[in-house]
Backbone as JSON Lines, residues from 0, in Angstrom:
{"i":0,"aa":"X","n":[84.76,93.05,17.7],"ca":[84.41,92.19,18.43],"c":[84.88,92.03,19.65]}
{"i":1,"aa":"X","n":[83.99,92.74,20.61],"ca":[84.72,92.77,21.97],"c":[85.27,91.12,22.98]}
{"i":2,"aa":"X","n":[86.06,91.19,23.51],"ca":[86.22,89.52,24.05],"c":[84.79,89.17,24.9]}
{"i":3,"aa":"X","n":[84.35,89.88,25.68],"ca":[82.83,89.98,26.04],"c":[81.92,89.44,25.21]}
{"i":4,"aa":"X","n":[81.54,89.9,24.19],"ca":[80.68,89.31,23.17],"c":[81.04,88.05,22.69]}
{"i":5,"aa":"X","n":[82.68,88.03,22.14],"ca":[82.92,86.7,21.8],"c":[82.79,85.73,22.77]}
{"i":6,"aa":"X","n":[83.22,85.99,23.72],"ca":[82.99,84.99,25.26],"c":[81.55,84.32,25.1]}
{"i":7,"aa":"X","n":[80.4,85.32,25.26],"ca":[79.29,84.91,25.37],"c":[78.72,84.22,23.91]}
{"i":8,"aa":"X","n":[79.1,84.61,22.82],"ca":[78.85,83.88,21.44],"c":[79.37,82.55,21.32]}
{"i":9,"aa":"X","n":[80.71,82.34,22.25],"ca":[81.28,80.91,22.7],"c":[80.26,80.12,23.17]}
{"i":10,"aa":"X","n":[79.34,80.68,24.41],"ca":[78.5,79.74,24.76],"c":[77.73,79.22,24.34]}
{"i":11,"aa":"X","n":[77.02,79.87,23.22],"ca":[75.79,79.5,22.47],"c":[75.99,78.63,21.67]}
{"i":12,"aa":"X","n":[77.31,78.48,21.01],"ca":[77.43,77.62,19.65],"c":[78.1,76.72,20.34]}
{"i":13,"aa":"X","n":[78.04,75.92,19.42],"ca":[78.74,74.32,19.64],"c":[80.39,74.35,19.09]}
{"i":14,"aa":"X","n":[80.94,75.32,18.68],"ca":[82.31,75.33,18.37],"c":[82.98,76.42,18.82]}
{"i":15,"aa":"X","n":[84.12,76.41,19.14],"ca":[84.87,77.55,19.77],"c":[85.86,78.52,18.7]}
{"i":16,"aa":"X","n":[85.61,80.31,18.8],"ca":[86.67,81.13,18.4],"c":[86.95,82.01,19.04]}
{"i":17,"aa":"X","n":[88.34,81.97,18.88],"ca":[88.99,82.73,19.82],"c":[88.59,84.15,19.67]}
{"i":18,"aa":"X","n":[88.69,85.26,20.32],"ca":[88.08,86.53,20.49],"c":[88.96,87.26,19.18]}
{"i":19,"aa":"X","n":[90.46,86.75,19.22],"ca":[91.23,87.74,18.04],"c":[91.0,87.13,16.81]}
{"i":20,"aa":"X","n":[90.09,86.36,16.6],"ca":[89.88,85.59,15.06],"c":[88.17,86.2,14.71]}
{"i":21,"aa":"X","n":[87.88,85.8,13.47],"ca":[86.77,86.34,12.84],"c":[86.1,85.28,11.83]}
{"i":22,"aa":"X","n":[84.75,85.1,11.98],"ca":[84.22,84.11,11.16],"c":[83.33,84.85,10.6]}
{"i":23,"aa":"X","n":[83.16,85.01,9.01],"ca":[82.57,85.8,8.41],"c":[81.0,85.05,8.34]}
{"i":24,"aa":"X","n":[80.0,85.93,7.95],"ca":[78.87,85.81,7.62],"c":[78.43,84.54,6.47]}
{"i":25,"aa":"X","n":[77.96,83.36,6.92],"ca":[77.78,82.84,5.23],"c":[78.53,81.3,5.92]}
{"i":26,"aa":"X","n":[79.69,81.84,6.78],"ca":[80.51,80.39,7.12],"c":[79.8,79.29,7.38]}
{"i":27,"aa":"X","n":[80.21,78.11,7.43],"ca":[79.4,77.1,8.53],"c":[80.71,76.34,9.04]}
{"i":28,"aa":"X","n":[80.43,75.89,10.13],"ca":[81.43,75.44,11.29],"c":[80.85,74.31,12.05]}
{"i":29,"aa":"X","n":[81.19,73.21,11.99],"ca":[80.8,71.93,12.66],"c":[81.14,72.16,14.13]}
{"i":30,"aa":"X","n":[80.76,71.35,14.88],"ca":[80.36,70.91,16.11],"c":[81.98,70.71,16.9]}
{"i":31,"aa":"X","n":[82.18,71.22,17.62],"ca":[83.5,70.7,18.37],"c":[84.92,71.23,17.78]}
{"i":32,"aa":"X","n":[84.66,72.29,16.99],"ca":[85.98,72.58,15.99],"c":[86.22,73.75,16.68]}
{"i":33,"aa":"X","n":[87.84,73.95,16.8],"ca":[88.35,75.29,17.64],"c":[89.18,75.62,16.38]}
{"i":34,"aa":"X","n":[88.96,77.5,16.51],"ca":[89.7,78.35,15.8],"c":[90.47,79.26,16.79]}
{"i":35,"aa":"X","n":[91.81,78.95,16.58],"ca":[92.72,79.61,17.54],"c":[92.96,80.7,17.03]}
{"i":36,"aa":"X","n":[93.99,81.88,17.58],"ca":[94.67,83.14,17.62],"c":[94.44,83.7,16.13]}
{"i":37,"aa":"X","n":[94.17,85.01,15.42],"ca":[94.42,85.41,14.4],"c":[93.95,85.14,13.42]}
{"i":38,"aa":"X","n":[92.9,84.0,13.33],"ca":[92.64,83.44,12.38],"c":[91.42,84.18,11.28]}
{"i":39,"aa":"X","n":[90.92,83.46,10.28],"ca":[90.25,84.29,9.57],"c":[89.31,83.3,8.31]}
{"i":40,"aa":"X","n":[88.21,83.16,8.94],"ca":[87.09,81.92,8.23],"c":[86.27,82.82,7.16]}
{"i":41,"aa":"X","n":[86.38,82.39,5.75],"ca":[85.54,83.74,5.06],"c":[84.28,83.13,4.39]}
{"i":42,"aa":"X","n":[83.63,83.85,4.08],"ca":[82.23,83.46,3.66],"c":[81.71,82.3,2.79]}
{"i":43,"aa":"X","n":[80.91,81.54,2.98],"ca":[80.74,80.26,2.36],"c":[81.78,79.3,2.7]}
{"i":44,"aa":"X","n":[82.91,79.16,3.19],"ca":[83.48,78.03,3.61],"c":[82.68,76.86,4.86]}
{"i":45,"aa":"X","n":[83.08,75.62,4.08],"ca":[82.23,74.82,5.04],"c":[83.18,73.98,5.78]}
{"i":46,"aa":"X","n":[83.13,73.75,7.09],"ca":[84.05,73.1,8.27],"c":[83.67,72.34,8.6]}
{"i":47,"aa":"X","n":[83.95,70.93,8.82],"ca":[83.09,70.02,9.37],"c":[83.59,69.87,10.96]}
{"i":48,"aa":"X","n":[83.17,68.68,11.6],"ca":[83.01,68.74,13.27],"c":[84.85,68.59,13.85]}
{"i":49,"aa":"X","n":[84.83,68.82,14.76],"ca":[86.03,68.62,15.52],"c":[87.15,68.68,15.18]}
{"i":50,"aa":"X","n":[87.43,70.01,13.94],"ca":[88.76,70.24,13.36],"c":[89.47,70.92,14.3]}
{"i":51,"aa":"X","n":[90.63,71.33,14.1],"ca":[91.69,72.51,14.69],"c":[92.33,73.28,13.87]}
{"i":52,"aa":"X","n":[91.94,74.74,14.19],"ca":[92.87,75.55,13.57],"c":[93.95,76.49,14.1]}
{"i":53,"aa":"X","n":[94.96,76.17,13.77],"ca":[96.1,77.18,14.96],"c":[96.27,78.7,14.48]}
{"i":54,"aa":"X","n":[97.11,79.0,14.75],"ca":[97.17,80.41,14.82],"c":[97.53,81.13,13.2]}
{"i":55,"aa":"X","n":[96.91,81.97,12.84],"ca":[97.0,82.83,11.97],"c":[97.05,81.88,10.53]}
{"i":56,"aa":"X","n":[95.62,81.38,10.64],"ca":[94.95,80.39,9.75],"c":[94.46,81.57,8.92]}
{"i":57,"aa":"X","n":[93.79,81.13,7.6],"ca":[93.06,81.83,6.63],"c":[92.33,80.37,5.66]}
{"i":58,"aa":"X","n":[90.96,80.81,5.83],"ca":[90.22,79.71,4.85],"c":[89.2,80.64,4.12]}
{"i":59,"aa":"X","n":[89.49,80.43,2.66],"ca":[88.75,80.99,1.66],"c":[87.48,80.68,1.56]}
{"i":60,"aa":"X","n":[86.69,81.62,0.56],"ca":[85.47,81.49,0.5],"c":[85.46,80.21,-0.22]}
{"i":61,"aa":"X","n":[83.83,79.3,0.25],"ca":[83.8,78.07,-0.76],"c":[84.73,76.78,-0.41]}
{"i":62,"aa":"X","n":[85.65,76.95,0.31],"ca":[86.79,76.11,0.47],"c":[85.61,75.0,1.22]}
{"i":63,"aa":"X","n":[86.02,73.56,1.24],"ca":[85.35,72.82,2.16],"c":[86.03,71.89,2.79]}
{"i":64,"aa":"X","n":[86.04,71.73,3.86],"ca":[87.02,70.74,4.75],"c":[85.85,70.11,5.64]}
{"i":65,"aa":"X","n":[86.3,68.66,5.53],"ca":[85.56,67.81,6.3],"c":[86.18,67.57,7.77]}
{"i":66,"aa":"X","n":[85.57,66.6,8.46],"ca":[85.67,66.18,10.29],"c":[87.31,66.27,10.29]}
{"i":67,"aa":"X","n":[87.48,65.87,11.91],"ca":[88.54,66.16,12.17],"c":[89.96,66.35,11.45]}
{"i":68,"aa":"X","n":[90.01,67.61,10.97],"ca":[91.11,67.95,10.08],"c":[91.78,69.07,10.91]}
{"i":69,"aa":"X","n":[93.29,68.69,11.15],"ca":[94.36,69.65,11.85],"c":[94.83,70.5,10.87]}
{"i":70,"aa":"X","n":[94.95,72.15,11.09],"ca":[95.57,72.85,10.28],"c":[96.55,73.44,11.79]}
{"i":71,"aa":"X","n":[97.8,73.33,11.42],"ca":[98.6,74.02,12.07],"c":[98.96,75.6,11.66]}
{"i":72,"aa":"X","n":[99.95,76.19,12.4],"ca":[99.74,77.7,12.28],"c":[100.62,78.34,10.86]}
{"i":73,"aa":"X","n":[99.9,78.94,10.26],"ca":[100.54,80.07,9.5],"c":[100.36,79.44,7.94]}
{"i":74,"aa":"X","n":[99.02,78.93,7.81],"ca":[98.48,78.02,6.57],"c":[97.15,78.68,6.17]}
{"i":75,"aa":"X","n":[97.2,79.05,5.03],"ca":[96.06,79.71,3.92],"c":[95.99,78.42,2.9]}
{"i":76,"aa":"X","n":[94.1,78.28,3.08],"ca":[93.55,77.46,2.4],"c":[92.35,78.25,1.46]}
{"i":77,"aa":"X","n":[92.95,78.09,0.19],"ca":[92.36,79.11,-0.7],"c":[91.27,78.27,-1.4]}
{"i":78,"aa":"X","n":[90.1,79.27,-2.28],"ca":[89.19,78.91,-2.52],"c":[89.38,77.87,-3.86]}
{"i":79,"aa":"X","n":[88.74,76.75,-3.91],"ca":[89.16,75.73,-4.57],"c":[89.44,74.77,-4.17]}
{"i":80,"aa":"X","n":[89.9,74.8,-2.84],"ca":[90.33,73.62,-2.12],"c":[89.28,72.62,-1.35]}
{"i":81,"aa":"X","n":[89.23,71.24,-1.57],"ca":[88.74,70.3,-0.9],"c":[89.63,69.32,-0.1]}
{"i":82,"aa":"X","n":[89.04,69.28,1.28],"ca":[90.07,68.64,2.13],"c":[88.91,67.31,2.83]}
{"i":83,"aa":"X","n":[89.18,66.62,2.58],"ca":[88.28,65.52,3.39],"c":[88.57,65.21,4.8]}
{"i":84,"aa":"X","n":[88.33,64.45,5.48],"ca":[88.35,64.04,6.79],"c":[89.67,63.82,7.34]}
{"i":85,"aa":"X","n":[90.03,64.02,8.45],"ca":[91.14,63.36,9.03],"c":[92.81,64.18,8.58]}
{"i":86,"aa":"X","n":[92.39,65.0,7.42],"ca":[93.9,65.35,7.02],"c":[94.65,66.62,7.96]}
{"i":87,"aa":"X","n":[95.78,66.1,7.68],"ca":[96.66,67.19,8.68],"c":[97.48,68.17,7.74]}
{"i":88,"aa":"X","n":[97.45,69.28,8.18],"ca":[98.11,70.17,7.23],"c":[99.3,70.88,8.28]}
{"i":89,"aa":"X","n":[100.51,70.78,7.82],"ca":[101.64,70.93,9.04],"c":[101.78,72.47,8.73]}
{"i":90,"aa":"X","n":[102.38,73.15,9.64],"ca":[103.16,74.27,9.88],"c":[103.67,75.26,8.55]}
{"i":91,"aa":"X","n":[102.89,76.11,8.34],"ca":[103.46,77.13,7.13],"c":[103.39,76.26,5.31]}
{"i":92,"aa":"X","n":[102.57,75.13,5.49],"ca":[102.52,74.51,4.32],"c":[101.95,75.22,3.44]}
{"i":93,"aa":"X","n":[101.94,75.16,2.07],"ca":[101.32,76.43,1.17],"c":[100.33,75.63,0.14]}
{"i":94,"aa":"X","n":[99.19,76.14,-0.19],"ca":[98.34,75.6,-0.88],"c":[98.4,76.9,-1.96]}
{"i":95,"aa":"X","n":[97.81,76.68,-3.35],"ca":[97.48,77.75,-4.28],"c":[96.27,77.19,-5.04]}
{"i":96,"aa":"X","n":[95.64,78.27,-5.8],"ca":[94.68,77.87,-6.45],"c":[94.58,78.74,-7.79]}
{"i":97,"aa":"X","n":[95.75,78.93,-8.53],"ca":[95.95,79.38,-10.09],"c":[97.29,79.24,-10.65]}
{"i":98,"aa":"X","n":[97.41,78.29,-11.13],"ca":[98.83,77.84,-11.83],"c":[99.65,78.87,-12.31]}
{"i":99,"aa":"X","n":[99.05,80.12,-12.99],"ca":[99.64,80.91,-13.79],"c":[99.83,82.58,-13.26]}
{"i":100,"aa":"X","n":[99.91,82.63,-11.78],"ca":[99.38,83.91,-11.23],"c":[99.82,85.17,-11.88]}
{"i":101,"aa":"X","n":[99.01,86.34,-12.18],"ca":[99.49,87.53,-12.64],"c":[98.67,88.4,-11.85]}
{"i":102,"aa":"X","n":[99.61,89.69,-11.3],"ca":[98.43,90.7,-10.65],"c":[97.42,91.5,-11.57]}
{"i":103,"aa":"X","n":[98.12,91.22,-12.87],"ca":[97.36,92.2,-14.07],"c":[96.24,91.58,-14.6]}
{"i":104,"aa":"X","n":[96.22,90.09,-14.36],"ca":[95.29,89.1,-14.97],"c":[94.26,88.69,-13.91]}
{"i":105,"aa":"X","n":[92.81,89.03,-13.92],"ca":[92.1,88.5,-13.15],"c":[91.57,87.01,-13.32]}
{"i":106,"aa":"X","n":[92.11,85.84,-12.68],"ca":[91.37,84.77,-13.07],"c":[90.64,84.09,-11.64]}
{"i":107,"aa":"X","n":[89.88,85.11,-11.12],"ca":[88.82,84.58,-9.74],"c":[87.91,83.49,-10.32]}
{"i":108,"aa":"X","n":[87.53,83.58,-11.55],"ca":[86.36,82.16,-12.1],"c":[87.25,81.52,-12.54]}
{"i":109,"aa":"X","n":[88.33,81.27,-12.42],"ca":[89.32,79.97,-12.8],"c":[90.19,79.2,-11.59]}
{"i":110,"aa":"X","n":[89.64,79.76,-10.57],"ca":[90.32,78.87,-9.52],"c":[90.61,77.43,-10.11]}
{"i":111,"aa":"X","n":[91.39,76.75,-9.3],"ca":[91.69,75.28,-10.15],"c":[91.55,74.49,-8.58]}
{"i":112,"aa":"X","n":[90.9,73.6,-8.84],"ca":[90.52,72.45,-7.61],"c":[91.6,71.61,-7.7]}
{"i":113,"aa":"X","n":[92.07,71.68,-5.93],"ca":[92.64,71.07,-5.33],"c":[92.17,70.2,-4.4]}
{"i":114,"aa":"X","n":[92.22,68.82,-4.41],"ca":[91.49,68.11,-3.48],"c":[92.79,67.06,-2.53]}
{"i":115,"aa":"X","n":[92.73,67.04,-1.17],"ca":[93.49,66.45,-0.31],"c":[92.14,65.19,-0.01]}
{"i":116,"aa":"X","n":[92.98,64.19,0.23],"ca":[91.84,63.05,0.36],"c":[92.37,62.46,1.67]}
{"i":117,"aa":"X","n":[91.15,61.89,2.0],"ca":[91.04,61.33,3.57],"c":[92.22,61.23,4.36]}
{"i":118,"aa":"X","n":[92.7,61.65,5.31],"ca":[93.97,61.08,6.28],"c":[95.36,61.39,5.52]}
{"i":119,"aa":"X","n":[95.53,62.13,4.55],"ca":[96.73,62.69,4.27],"c":[97.4,63.42,4.87]}
{"i":120,"aa":"X","n":[98.87,63.63,4.84],"ca":[99.7,64.56,5.81],"c":[100.37,65.26,4.77]}
{"i":121,"aa":"X","n":[100.57,66.65,5.0],"ca":[100.86,67.67,4.25],"c":[102.26,68.29,5.17]}
{"i":122,"aa":"X","n":[103.32,68.1,5.27],"ca":[104.15,68.33,6.19],"c":[104.95,69.77,6.11]}
{"i":123,"aa":"X","n":[105.46,70.15,6.97],"ca":[105.91,71.74,7.34],"c":[106.48,72.01,5.97]}
{"i":124,"aa":"X","n":[105.88,73.38,5.7],"ca":[106.82,73.77,4.59],"c":[106.65,73.34,3.58]}
{"i":125,"aa":"X","n":[105.87,72.51,3.1],"ca":[105.45,71.52,1.85],"c":[104.44,72.86,0.74]}
{"i":126,"aa":"X","n":[104.75,72.61,-0.28],"ca":[104.26,73.12,-1.39],"c":[103.37,71.83,-2.46]}
{"i":127,"aa":"X","n":[101.85,72.89,-2.25],"ca":[100.98,71.57,-3.39],"c":[100.31,72.69,-4.17]}
{"i":128,"aa":"X","n":[101.12,72.45,-5.3],"ca":[100.56,73.2,-6.44],"c":[99.34,72.94,-7.02]}
{"i":129,"aa":"X","n":[98.57,73.52,-7.39],"ca":[97.11,73.8,-7.23],"c":[96.71,72.61,-8.43]}
{"i":130,"aa":"X","n":[95.72,72.08,-8.49],"ca":[94.68,71.42,-9.63],"c":[95.11,70.04,-9.89]}
{"i":131,"aa":"X","n":[95.36,69.46,-8.45],"ca":[95.95,67.95,-8.49],"c":[95.4,67.57,-6.96]}
{"i":132,"aa":"X","n":[95.36,66.18,-7.11],"ca":[94.87,65.37,-6.08],"c":[95.85,64.56,-4.93]}
{"i":133,"aa":"X","n":[95.57,64.88,-3.76],"ca":[97.1,63.98,-2.85],"c":[95.69,62.9,-2.55]}
{"i":134,"aa":"X","n":[96.4,61.8,-2.75],"ca":[95.79,60.44,-2.28],"c":[95.31,60.12,-0.83]}
{"i":135,"aa":"X","n":[94.59,59.27,-0.47],"ca":[94.15,58.88,1.04],"c":[95.72,58.29,1.74]}
{"i":136,"aa":"X","n":[95.59,58.92,2.91],"ca":[96.91,58.64,3.53],"c":[98.31,58.77,3.19]}
{"i":137,"aa":"X","n":[98.28,59.58,2.12],"ca":[99.81,59.8,1.54],"c":[100.47,61.11,2.54]}
{"i":138,"aa":"X","n":[101.59,60.81,2.13],"ca":[102.86,61.78,3.08],"c":[103.48,62.64,2.52]}
{"i":139,"aa":"X","n":[103.3,64.06,2.3],"ca":[104.07,65.08,1.89],"c":[105.25,65.28,2.85]}
{"i":140,"aa":"X","n":[106.69,65.06,2.56],"ca":[107.33,65.38,3.42],"c":[107.44,67.04,3.72]}
{"i":141,"aa":"X","n":[108.25,67.26,4.91],"ca":[108.29,68.62,5.18],"c":[109.43,69.2,3.84]}
{"i":142,"aa":"X","n":[108.9,70.18,3.43],"ca":[109.53,71.17,2.3],"c":[109.27,70.52,1.1]}
{"i":143,"aa":"X","n":[108.48,69.73,0.76],"ca":[108.23,69.11,-0.53],"c":[107.39,70.03,-1.42]}
{"i":144,"aa":"X","n":[107.73,69.96,-2.77],"ca":[106.86,70.32,-3.6],"c":[106.24,69.61,-4.56]}
{"i":145,"aa":"X","n":[105.18,69.41,-4.35],"ca":[104.19,68.4,-4.95],"c":[103.64,68.94,-6.34]}
{"i":146,"aa":"X","n":[103.57,68.45,-7.53],"ca":[103.13,69.16,-8.8],"c":[102.39,68.35,-9.5]}
{"i":147,"aa":"X","n":[101.9,67.11,-8.88],"ca":[101.43,66.01,-9.53],"c":[100.44,65.26,-8.72]}
{"i":148,"aa":"X","n":[99.26,64.54,-9.11],"ca":[98.87,63.61,-8.41],"c":[99.51,62.67,-7.75]}
{"i":149,"aa":"X","n":[99.22,62.37,-6.36],"ca":[99.62,61.37,-5.56],"c":[98.91,60.11,-5.0]}
{"i":150,"aa":"X","n":[99.2,59.03,-5.16],"ca":[98.61,57.93,-4.94],"c":[98.4,57.92,-3.38]}
{"i":151,"aa":"X","n":[97.45,57.05,-3.15],"ca":[96.98,56.81,-1.74],"c":[98.62,56.21,-0.87]}
{"i":152,"aa":"X","n":[98.58,56.5,0.09],"ca":[99.66,56.04,0.66],"c":[101.37,56.34,0.38]}
{"i":153,"aa":"X","n":[101.29,57.01,-0.68],"ca":[102.75,57.27,-0.99],"c":[103.26,58.51,-0.15]}
{"i":154,"aa":"X","n":[104.77,58.14,-0.2],"ca":[105.6,59.01,0.75],"c":[106.13,59.79,-0.29]}
{"i":155,"aa":"X","n":[106.18,61.3,-0.58],"ca":[106.39,62.36,-1.5],"c":[107.81,62.97,-0.65]}
{"i":156,"aa":"X","n":[108.84,62.81,-1.58],"ca":[109.84,63.84,-0.83],"c":[110.63,64.32,-1.76]}
{"i":157,"aa":"X","n":[111.23,65.7,-1.5],"ca":[112.25,66.59,-2.49],"c":[111.53,67.53,-3.25]}
{"i":158,"aa":"X","n":[112.28,68.3,-4.14],"ca":[111.64,69.27,-5.14],"c":[112.39,68.95,-6.7]}
{"i":159,"aa":"X","n":[111.56,68.81,-7.4],"ca":[110.12,68.62,-7.17],"c":[109.75,67.09,-6.19]}
{"i":160,"aa":"X","n":[108.55,66.7,-5.8],"ca":[108.35,65.7,-5.01],"c":[108.61,64.52,-5.93]}
{"i":161,"aa":"X","n":[109.46,63.57,-5.1],"ca":[109.0,62.01,-5.91],"c":[108.55,61.25,-5.11]}
{"i":162,"aa":"X","n":[108.12,60.02,-5.5],"ca":[107.89,59.13,-4.52],"c":[108.66,58.5,-4.22]}
{"i":163,"aa":"X","n":[109.27,58.02,-2.89],"ca":[110.34,57.44,-2.07],"c":[109.58,55.93,-1.79]}
{"i":164,"aa":"X","n":[108.46,55.49,-1.51],"ca":[107.82,54.55,-0.88],"c":[106.38,54.77,-0.55]}
{"i":165,"aa":"X","n":[105.82,53.66,0.35],"ca":[104.57,53.88,0.71],"c":[104.78,54.12,2.19]}
{"i":166,"aa":"X","n":[103.23,54.53,3.27],"ca":[103.44,55.0,4.46],"c":[102.26,54.57,4.86]}
{"i":167,"aa":"X","n":[102.45,54.02,6.12],"ca":[100.98,53.14,6.99],"c":[100.14,54.37,7.29]}
{"i":168,"aa":"X","n":[98.87,54.2,7.64],"ca":[98.29,55.09,8.23],"c":[98.68,55.58,9.44]}
{"i":169,"aa":"X","n":[99.68,55.02,10.18],"ca":[100.06,55.51,11.4],"c":[101.44,56.23,11.0]}
{"i":170,"aa":"X","n":[101.51,56.66,9.63],"ca":[102.93,57.2,9.29],"c":[104.08,56.67,9.64]}
{"i":171,"aa":"X","n":[104.14,55.62,9.22],"ca":[105.54,54.96,9.14],"c":[105.67,54.29,7.92]}
{"i":172,"aa":"X","n":[107.1,53.87,7.43],"ca":[107.46,53.73,6.25],"c":[107.22,52.14,5.96]}
{"i":173,"aa":"X","n":[106.71,51.45,5.15],"ca":[106.54,50.36,4.78],"c":[107.1,49.58,4.13]}
{"i":174,"aa":"X","n":[107.55,48.63,4.48],"ca":[108.61,47.39,3.68],"c":[107.86,46.22,3.2]}
{"i":175,"aa":"X","n":[108.14,45.7,2.22],"ca":[107.35,44.06,1.58],"c":[108.13,43.08,2.23]}
{"i":176,"aa":"X","n":[107.58,42.12,2.54],"ca":[108.31,41.01,3.07],"c":[108.15,39.91,1.4]}
{"i":177,"aa":"X","n":[108.69,38.83,1.69],"ca":[108.63,37.78,0.48],"c":[107.34,37.5,0.01]}
{"i":178,"aa":"X","n":[106.28,37.71,0.66],"ca":[104.97,37.66,0.2],"c":[104.47,38.9,-0.2]}
{"i":179,"aa":"X","n":[105.06,39.9,-0.1],"ca":[104.71,40.94,-0.82],"c":[103.92,42.31,-0.06]}
{"i":180,"aa":"X","n":[103.67,41.39,1.51],"ca":[102.83,41.98,2.43],"c":[103.47,42.94,3.44]}
{"i":181,"aa":"X","n":[103.19,44.31,3.32],"ca":[103.92,45.38,3.99],"c":[103.1,45.47,5.26]}
{"i":182,"aa":"X","n":[103.79,45.56,6.38],"ca":[103.4,45.11,7.91],"c":[103.67,46.73,8.69]}
{"i":183,"aa":"X","n":[103.01,47.05,9.17],"ca":[103.0,48.42,9.95],"c":[103.92,48.25,11.14]}
{"i":184,"aa":"X","n":[104.93,48.67,11.54],"ca":[105.65,48.4,12.56],"c":[105.16,48.73,14.07]}
{"i":185,"aa":"X","n":[104.36,49.69,13.66],"ca":[103.48,50.48,15.13],"c":[102.04,49.59,15.49]}
{"i":186,"aa":"X","n":[101.31,49.4,14.51],"ca":[100.02,48.95,14.43],"c":[99.85,47.47,14.19]}
{"i":187,"aa":"X","n":[100.72,46.83,13.18],"ca":[100.65,45.78,12.87],"c":[99.44,45.42,11.53]}
{"i":188,"aa":"X","n":[99.23,46.51,11.21],"ca":[98.23,46.46,10.16],"c":[99.01,46.17,8.97]}
{"i":189,"aa":"X","n":[98.26,45.41,7.86],"ca":[99.23,44.74,6.82],"c":[98.26,45.6,5.41]}
{"i":190,"aa":"X","n":[99.45,45.82,4.94],"ca":[99.08,46.34,3.37],"c":[100.06,45.51,2.29]}
{"i":191,"aa":"X","n":[99.11,45.79,1.04],"ca":[99.82,45.09,-0.35],"c":[99.72,46.21,-1.21]}
{"i":192,"aa":"X","n":[100.41,45.9,-2.2],"ca":[100.07,46.55,-3.59],"c":[99.44,45.84,-4.51]}
{"i":193,"aa":"X","n":[98.48,46.12,-4.7],"ca":[97.62,45.12,-5.13],"c":[98.03,45.2,-6.64]}
{"i":194,"aa":"X","n":[98.26,46.23,-7.48],"ca":[98.64,46.58,-8.79],"c":[99.67,47.4,-8.57]}
{"i":195,"aa":"X","n":[100.38,47.43,-9.73],"ca":[101.35,48.83,-9.66],"c":[100.97,49.9,-9.28]}
{"i":196,"aa":"X","n":[101.29,50.69,-8.41],"ca":[100.94,51.78,-7.85],"c":[99.81,51.94,-6.98]}
{"i":197,"aa":"X","n":[99.21,50.69,-6.56],"ca":[97.66,50.77,-5.8],"c":[97.75,50.16,-4.45]}
{"i":198,"aa":"X","n":[97.83,50.69,-3.34],"ca":[98.19,50.09,-1.93],"c":[97.06,50.14,-1.33]}
{"i":199,"aa":"X","n":[96.69,48.73,-0.7],"ca":[95.33,48.98,0.27],"c":[95.86,48.11,1.28]}
{"i":200,"aa":"X","n":[95.17,48.74,2.52],"ca":[95.0,48.12,3.82],"c":[94.14,46.73,3.53]}
{"i":201,"aa":"X","n":[94.76,45.81,3.94],"ca":[94.24,44.32,4.07],"c":[93.51,44.08,5.31]}
{"i":202,"aa":"X","n":[93.42,44.96,6.3],"ca":[92.49,44.66,7.56],"c":[91.77,45.66,8.16]}
{"i":203,"aa":"X","n":[91.89,46.92,7.38],"ca":[90.89,47.97,7.73],"c":[90.73,48.67,6.55]}
{"i":204,"aa":"X","n":[89.36,48.98,6.13],"ca":[88.84,49.79,5.29],"c":[89.31,51.14,5.37]}
{"i":205,"aa":"X","n":[89.87,51.81,4.02],"ca":[90.4,53.18,4.23],"c":[89.51,54.15,4.61]}
{"i":206,"aa":"X","n":[88.21,53.8,4.25],"ca":[86.93,54.37,5.07],"c":[86.47,54.63,6.09]}
{"i":207,"aa":"X","n":[86.93,53.53,7.12],"ca":[86.92,53.48,8.36],"c":[87.73,54.24,9.38]}
{"i":208,"aa":"X","n":[87.46,54.83,10.22],"ca":[88.22,55.22,11.55],"c":[89.44,54.14,12.3]}
{"i":209,"aa":"X","n":[90.34,54.5,12.71],"ca":[91.29,53.65,13.4],"c":[90.5,53.05,14.46]}
{"i":210,"aa":"X","n":[90.47,51.71,14.86],"ca":[90.01,51.41,16.14],"c":[90.57,52.35,17.19]}
{"i":211,"aa":"X","n":[89.67,52.75,18.22],"ca":[90.14,53.38,19.51],"c":[91.65,52.89,19.99]}
{"i":212,"aa":"X","n":[91.99,51.79,20.18],"ca":[93.22,51.29,20.65],"c":[94.41,51.74,19.8]}
{"i":213,"aa":"X","n":[94.29,52.14,18.67],"ca":[94.88,52.3,17.33],"c":[95.01,53.85,17.4]}
{"i":214,"aa":"X","n":[94.53,54.74,18.24],"ca":[94.55,56.3,17.66],"c":[95.12,56.68,19.03]}
{"i":215,"aa":"X","n":[95.8,56.33,19.39],"ca":[97.03,56.98,20.48],"c":[98.12,56.46,20.15]}
{"i":216,"aa":"X","n":[99.11,57.64,19.68],"ca":[100.43,56.78,19.86],"c":[101.27,56.73,21.06]}
{"i":217,"aa":"X","n":[101.87,55.63,20.89],"ca":[102.91,55.2,22.29],"c":[103.99,55.29,22.3]}
{"i":218,"aa":"X","n":[105.0,55.65,21.28],"ca":[106.34,55.59,20.85],"c":[106.72,56.16,20.01]}
{"i":219,"aa":"X","n":[107.67,57.45,20.4],"ca":[108.01,58.0,19.41],"c":[108.9,57.71,17.99]}
{"i":220,"aa":"X","n":[108.72,58.36,16.82],"ca":[109.21,57.62,15.67],"c":[110.22,57.08,15.34]}
{"i":221,"aa":"X","n":[111.51,57.37,16.16],"ca":[112.8,56.91,16.02],"c":[112.92,55.71,16.77]}
{"i":222,"aa":"X","n":[111.65,55.59,17.93],"ca":[111.87,54.38,18.55],"c":[111.16,53.15,17.56]}
{"i":223,"aa":"X","n":[110.38,53.26,16.96],"ca":[109.64,52.53,16.16],"c":[110.45,52.32,14.57]}
{"i":224,"aa":"X","n":[110.82,53.19,14.45],"ca":[111.58,53.12,12.95],"c":[112.88,52.33,13.05]}
{"i":225,"aa":"X","n":[113.31,52.42,14.44],"ca":[114.75,51.63,14.72],"c":[115.82,52.3,14.1]}
């Protein structure tokens, strides 16, 4: 595909594809989405609005991706993966779709589903083994290897990943006060473990977007964490 043809194509559609990238017939891409250098979107992939795909990203056939998803460089999203709105996939993180792959055994009809729920973060170089669910606003630390389901807001660290606490929607560790309330140091939003292993935000429903005034960071992580 020539640069001139690609440039004209970008003028008549409502999403952007860099000339070095390819979008196969049958893929669906939402308004405002940007696909940058050397990426490949395969047939029947479904991508929502206002997403961003960095350099060298592959999206497999039949993958479903929601709105406002950010995918950094060098990430492959394989068939069987479902990604909800507002997910962040860090550079070179790894997703899979067969637990026991063998070159000699064809398991294309047995791809396992991996669900990454709304607002979750997968850190750089982290690995998510297929067939599990990552909860809403969960935070998978860089380099972690996740092998089992992760609760909403959980902070997962290490190999294999273990829960080390809870994270706010703004990506800050949460600590309980004497009343069992956890307050985000950046936003002031309150959280509570309403029963063992289940955290809820008391001030904003998990399915609602952040208020505009809280959607732009103003301080570095170390400044807030102290």
